[in-house]
Backbone as a printed PyTorch tensor [residue, N CA C, xyz], in Angstrom:
tensor([[[ -56.0790, -108.5430,  -93.4780],
         [ -55.8360, -107.1200,  -93.5390],
         [ -54.5170, -106.7940,  -94.2290]],

        [[ -53.5510, -107.6870,  -94.2020],
         [ -52.2670, -107.3910,  -94.8190],
         [ -52.3880, -107.2550,  -96.3260]],

        [[ -53.3160, -107.9810,  -96.9330],
         [ -53.5160, -107.8600,  -98.3770],
         [ -53.9900, -106.4540,  -98.7320]],

        [[ -54.9870, -105.9570,  -97.9950],
         [ -55.4890, -104.6060,  -98.2500],
         [ -54.4410, -103.5550,  -97.9060]],

        [[ -53.6690, -103.7930,  -96.8650],
         [ -52.6160, -102.8470,  -96.4910],
         [ -51.5740, -102.7370,  -97.5840]],

        [[ -51.2420, -103.8610,  -98.1990],
         [ -50.2280, -103.8160,  -99.2530],
         [ -50.7370, -103.1040, -100.4950]],

        [[ -52.0230, -103.1830, -100.7590],
         [ -52.5900, -102.4930, -101.9250],
         [ -52.6840, -100.9970, -101.6730]],

        [[ -53.1530, -100.6250, -100.4970],
         [ -53.3970,  -99.2170, -100.1990],
         [ -52.2980,  -98.5920,  -99.3570]],

        [[ -51.1100,  -99.1700,  -99.4110],
         [ -49.9840,  -98.6560,  -98.6360],
         [ -49.6110,  -97.2600,  -99.1400]],

        [[ -49.3140,  -96.3960,  -98.2340],
         [ -48.9540,  -95.0260,  -98.5750],
         [ -47.5020,  -94.9640,  -99.0340]],

        [[ -47.2640,  -94.3260, -100.1950],
         [ -45.9100,  -94.1850, -100.7180],
         [ -45.2540,  -92.9600, -100.1010]],

        [[ -43.9190,  -92.9400, -100.1230],
         [ -43.2180,  -91.7650,  -99.6080],
         [ -43.4550,  -90.5910, -100.5510]],

        [[ -43.1960,  -89.3900, -100.0860],
         [ -43.5540,  -88.1980, -100.8490],
         [ -42.6650,  -87.9550, -102.0670]],

        [[ -41.4220,  -88.3960, -102.0560],
         [ -40.5250,  -88.1390, -103.1960],
         [ -41.0210,  -88.8000, -104.4810]],

        [[ -41.3620,  -90.0860, -104.4860],
         [ -41.8760,  -90.6740, -105.7260],
         [ -43.1970,  -90.0510, -106.1690]],

        [[ -44.0320,  -89.6880, -105.2120],
         [ -45.3030,  -89.0560, -105.5520],
         [ -45.0500,  -87.7080, -106.2170]],

        [[ -44.1330,  -86.9120, -105.6610],
         [ -43.7990,  -85.6100, -106.2470],
         [ -43.2040,  -85.7790, -107.6350]],

        [[ -42.3290,  -86.7730, -107.8080],
         [ -41.7300,  -87.0260, -109.1180],
         [ -42.8040,  -87.4040, -110.1360]],

        [[ -43.7250,  -88.2670, -109.7430],
         [ -44.8010,  -88.6730, -110.6440],
         [ -45.6820,  -87.4910, -111.0170]],

        [[ -45.9790,  -86.6480, -110.0480],
         [ -46.8070,  -85.4730, -110.3300],
         [ -46.1040,  -84.5130, -111.2820]],

        [[ -44.8040,  -84.3200, -111.0950],
         [ -44.0530,  -83.4490, -111.9910],
         [ -44.0210,  -84.0230, -113.4010]],

        [[ -43.8580,  -85.3370, -113.5240],
         [ -43.8650,  -85.9600, -114.8440],
         [ -45.2180,  -85.7900, -115.5190]],

        [[ -46.2890,  -85.9360, -114.7590],
         [ -47.6260,  -85.7490, -115.3180],
         [ -47.8230,  -84.3030, -115.7370]],

        [[ -47.3760,  -83.3650, -114.8910],
         [ -47.4840,  -81.9450, -115.2200],
         [ -46.7290,  -81.6210, -116.4970]],

        [[ -45.5050,  -82.1040, -116.6170],
         [ -44.7060,  -81.8300, -117.8060],
         [ -45.3310,  -82.4470, -119.0460]],

        [[ -45.8450,  -83.6640, -118.9350],
         [ -46.4930,  -84.3030, -120.0770],
         [ -47.7430,  -83.5370, -120.4810]],

        [[ -48.5170,  -83.1040, -119.5000],
         [ -49.7260,  -82.3350, -119.7860],
         [ -49.3890,  -81.0030, -120.4550]],

        [[ -48.4050,  -80.3040, -119.9230],
         [ -47.9890,  -79.0270, -120.5020],
         [ -47.4660,  -79.2120, -121.9220]],

        [[ -46.7240,  -80.2670, -122.1470],
         [ -46.1630,  -80.5390, -123.4660],
         [ -47.2830,  -80.7270, -124.4890]],

        [[ -48.3410,  -81.4340, -124.0950],
         [ -49.4580,  -81.6780, -125.0040],
         [ -50.2820,  -80.4150, -125.1820]],

        [[ -50.5970,  -79.7230, -124.0920],
         [ -51.4670,  -78.5550, -124.1430],
         [ -50.8240,  -77.3820, -124.8680]],

        [[ -49.5630,  -77.1740, -124.6480],
         [ -48.8840,  -76.0030, -125.1900],
         [ -48.2310,  -76.3150, -126.5280]],

        [[ -48.0470,  -77.5590, -126.8480],
         [ -47.3210,  -77.9040, -128.0630],
         [ -45.8510,  -77.7540, -127.7940]],

        [[ -45.1970,  -76.8720, -128.5220],
         [ -43.7680,  -76.6540, -128.2900],
         [ -43.5400,  -75.3110, -127.5990]],

        [[ -44.4780,  -74.8870, -126.7610],
         [ -44.3340,  -73.6260, -126.0440],
         [ -43.4010,  -73.7730, -124.8690]],

        [[ -42.1820,  -74.1430, -125.1480],
         [ -41.1740,  -74.4330, -124.1230],
         [ -40.8940,  -73.2070, -123.2520]],

        [[ -40.9340,  -72.0200, -123.8550],
         [ -40.6200,  -70.8030, -123.1090],
         [ -41.6650,  -70.5080, -122.0350]],

        [[ -42.9580,  -70.7350, -122.3520],
         [ -44.0100,  -70.4970, -121.3680],
         [ -43.8670,  -71.4360, -120.1760]],

        [[ -43.5950,  -72.6850, -120.4640],
         [ -43.4280,  -73.6690, -119.3990],
         [ -42.2180,  -73.3310, -118.5410]],

        [[ -41.1170,  -72.9440, -119.1730],
         [ -39.9140,  -72.5820, -118.4220],
         [ -40.1560,  -71.3640, -117.5400]],

        [[ -40.8670,  -70.3740, -118.0610],
         [ -41.1490,  -69.1760, -117.2710],
         [ -42.0000,  -69.5270, -116.0480]],

        [[ -42.9910,  -70.3660, -116.2500],
         [ -43.8550,  -70.7770, -115.1390],
         [ -43.0680,  -71.5900, -114.1110]],

        [[ -42.2660,  -72.5400, -114.5810],
         [ -41.4450,  -73.3410, -113.6710],
         [ -40.4610,  -72.4630, -112.9140]],

        [[ -39.8570,  -71.4930, -113.6130],
         [ -38.8860,  -70.5880, -112.9790],
         [ -39.5470,  -69.8230, -111.8370]],

        [[ -40.7320,  -69.2770, -112.0850],
         [ -41.4430,  -68.5280, -111.0370],
         [ -41.7580,  -69.4180, -109.8380]],

        [[ -42.2910,  -70.6030, -110.1150],
         [ -42.6840,  -71.4890, -109.0240],
         [ -41.4770,  -72.0000, -108.2390]],

        [[ -40.4020,  -72.3230, -108.9300],
         [ -39.1950,  -72.7950, -108.2500],
         [ -38.5950,  -71.6740, -107.4090]],

        [[ -38.6000,  -70.4490, -107.9250],
         [ -38.0850,  -69.3130, -107.1580],
         [ -38.8940,  -69.1100, -105.8760]],

        [[ -40.2150,  -69.2640, -105.9590],
         [ -41.0480,  -69.1160, -104.7640],
         [ -40.6650,  -70.1410, -103.7030]],

        [[ -40.4410,  -71.3710, -104.1300],
         [ -40.0810,  -72.4320, -103.1880],
         [ -38.7020,  -72.1760, -102.5870]],

        [[ -37.7320,  -71.7830, -103.4160],
         [ -36.3760,  -71.5330, -102.9280],
         [ -36.3650,  -70.3690, -101.9410]],

        [[ -37.1300,  -69.3090, -102.2380],
         [ -37.1510,  -68.1280, -101.3730],
         [ -37.7220,  -68.4240,  -99.9880]],

        [[ -38.5110,  -69.4870,  -99.8730],
         [ -39.0350,  -69.8610,  -98.5520],
         [ -37.9190,  -70.3130,  -97.6180]],

        [[ -36.8370,  -70.8200,  -98.1940],
         [ -35.7770,  -71.4140,  -97.3830],
         [ -34.4630,  -70.6330,  -97.4100]],

        [[ -34.1460,  -69.9750,  -98.5470],
         [ -32.8480,  -69.3170,  -98.7090],
         [ -33.0510,  -68.0130,  -99.4740]],

        [[ -32.3220,  -66.9660,  -99.0750],
         [ -32.3450,  -65.7080,  -99.8170],
         [ -31.4040,  -65.8410, -101.0090]],

        [[ -31.9770,  -65.8500, -102.2210],
         [ -31.2010,  -66.0650, -103.4400],
         [ -31.5490,  -64.9740, -104.4410]],

        [[ -30.5290,  -64.4730, -105.1380],
         [ -30.7400,  -63.5190, -106.2110],
         [ -31.3470,  -64.2560, -107.3990]],

        [[ -32.4150,  -63.7090, -107.9630],
         [ -33.1210,  -64.3770, -109.0600],
         [ -32.2180,  -64.5880, -110.2730]],

        [[ -31.2280,  -63.7230, -110.4600],
         [ -30.3040,  -63.8740, -111.5870],
         [ -29.3550,  -65.0560, -111.3950]],

        [[ -29.2550,  -65.5570, -110.1830],
         [ -28.3470,  -66.6680, -109.8860],
         [ -29.0220,  -68.0360, -110.0310]],

        [[ -30.2590,  -68.0490, -110.5170],
         [ -30.9830,  -69.3010, -110.7350],
         [ -31.1490,  -69.5010, -112.2370]],

        [[ -30.6360,  -70.6020, -112.7380],
         [ -30.7310,  -70.9280, -114.1610],
         [ -31.5510,  -72.2060, -114.3190]],

        [[ -32.5560,  -72.1560, -115.1810],
         [ -33.3850,  -73.3220, -115.4430],
         [ -33.3380,  -73.6040, -116.9350]],

        [[ -33.0580,  -74.8600, -117.2650],
         [ -32.9420,  -75.2490, -118.6710],
         [ -33.6790,  -76.5610, -118.8730]],

        [[ -34.3860,  -76.6560, -119.9930],
         [ -35.0790,  -77.8940, -120.3120],
         [ -34.6150,  -78.3770, -121.6770]],

        [[ -34.1900,  -79.6290, -121.7330],
         [ -33.7950,  -80.2630, -122.9890],
         [ -34.7560,  -81.4050, -123.2570]],

        [[ -35.2930,  -81.4270, -124.4630],
         [ -36.2160,  -82.4990, -124.8250],
         [ -35.5550,  -83.4090, -125.8370]],

        [[ -35.5880,  -84.6810, -125.5440],
         [ -35.0670,  -85.6840, -126.4550],
         [ -36.1970,  -86.5540, -126.9610]],

        [[ -35.8480,  -87.5420, -127.7570],
         [ -36.8580,  -88.4440, -128.2930],
         [ -37.4480,  -89.3230, -127.1900]],

        [[ -36.6160,  -89.7560, -126.2570],
         [ -37.0570,  -90.6890, -125.2210],
         [ -37.4340,  -90.0110, -123.9020]],

        [[ -36.7760,  -88.8810, -123.5890],
         [ -37.0580,  -88.2440, -122.2990],
         [ -36.7270,  -86.7580, -122.3590]],

        [[ -37.2140,  -86.0480, -121.3670],
         [ -36.9090,  -84.6320, -121.2120],
         [ -36.0780,  -84.4610, -119.9490]],

        [[ -35.1760,  -83.4680, -119.9790],
         [ -34.3160,  -83.2110, -118.8290],
         [ -34.5570,  -81.7820, -118.3630]],

        [[ -34.8640,  -81.6180, -117.0870],
         [ -35.0220,  -80.3110, -116.4760],
         [ -33.8090,  -80.0860, -115.5910]],

        [[ -32.9980,  -79.0880, -115.9390],
         [ -31.7630,  -78.8110, -115.2030],
         [ -31.9200,  -77.4890, -114.4640]],

        [[ -31.6390,  -77.5010, -113.1660],
         [ -31.7750,  -76.3090, -112.3360],
         [ -30.4500,  -76.0510, -111.6350]],

        [[ -29.8710,  -74.8700, -111.8670],
         [ -28.6360,  -74.4610, -111.2010],
         [ -28.9540,  -73.2780, -110.2900]],

        [[ -28.6730,  -73.4370, -109.0070],
         [ -28.9330,  -72.3840, -108.0280],
         [ -27.6300,  -72.0520, -107.3240]],

        [[ -27.2400,  -70.7880, -107.3790],
         [ -26.0500,  -70.3390, -106.6600],
         [ -26.5050,  -69.7910, -105.3130]],

        [[ -26.2120,  -70.5350, -104.2630],
         [ -26.6130,  -70.1480, -102.9120],
         [ -25.4930,  -69.3000, -102.3190]],

        [[ -25.7700,  -68.0370, -101.9380],
         [ -24.7090,  -67.1200, -101.5070],
         [ -23.8380,  -67.6350, -100.3730]],

        [[ -24.3890,  -68.1220,  -99.3050],
         [ -23.5910,  -68.5590,  -98.1590],
         [ -22.7000,  -69.7320,  -98.4810]],

        [[ -23.1920,  -70.6660,  -99.2530],
         [ -22.4200,  -71.8620,  -99.5730],
         [ -21.3020,  -71.5640, -100.5580]],

        [[ -21.5570,  -70.7150, -101.5530],
         [ -20.5160,  -70.4170, -102.5350],
         [ -19.4110,  -69.5750, -101.9170]],

        [[ -19.7640,  -68.6730, -100.9940],
         [ -18.7440,  -67.8650, -100.3200],
         [ -17.8240,  -68.7490,  -99.4880]],

        [[ -18.3940,  -69.7370,  -98.8040],
         [ -17.5890,  -70.6500,  -97.9960],
         [ -16.6750,  -71.4920,  -98.8740]],

        [[ -17.1770,  -71.9200, -100.0200],
         [ -16.3690,  -72.7460, -100.9240],
         [ -15.2000,  -71.9400, -101.4800]],

        [[ -15.4380,  -70.6680, -101.8290],
         [ -14.3590,  -69.8210, -102.3450],
         [ -13.3150,  -69.5510, -101.2660]],

        [[ -13.7570,  -69.3280, -100.0300],
         [ -12.8170,  -69.0970,  -98.9320],
         [ -11.9950,  -70.3420,  -98.6450]],

        [[ -12.5890,  -71.5090,  -98.7650],
         [ -11.8640,  -72.7620,  -98.5380],
         [ -10.7970,  -72.9680,  -99.6060]],

        [[ -11.0780,  -72.5600, -100.8360],
         [ -10.0960,  -72.6920, -101.9180],
         [  -8.9060,  -71.7640, -101.6900]],

        [[  -9.1610,  -70.5770, -101.1180],
         [  -8.0940,  -69.6090, -100.8850],
         [  -7.1380,  -70.0840,  -99.7940]],

        [[  -7.6760,  -70.8350,  -98.8220],
         [  -6.8400,  -71.2970,  -97.6980],
         [  -5.9980,  -72.4170,  -98.1220]]])
């Protein structure tokens, strides 16, 4: 049974999510061609939905950028979380 267990062992969710995102990005890249703006708009909407489930964030405070290189693509997400940034600014003042 250990042989079958090692083959069908369940992976943790982080690598699975990463693999799914890579497949999604590769599929979108092929289907859309260089429609980078459409993909970014869709990703922005979906990421905002996920963030809003956990934290109240102003949509203008979320920046999403995608850079495509010859070997890999980079998806950069900057989120300014109100409670955390206020605490950091107050700590700097003290």
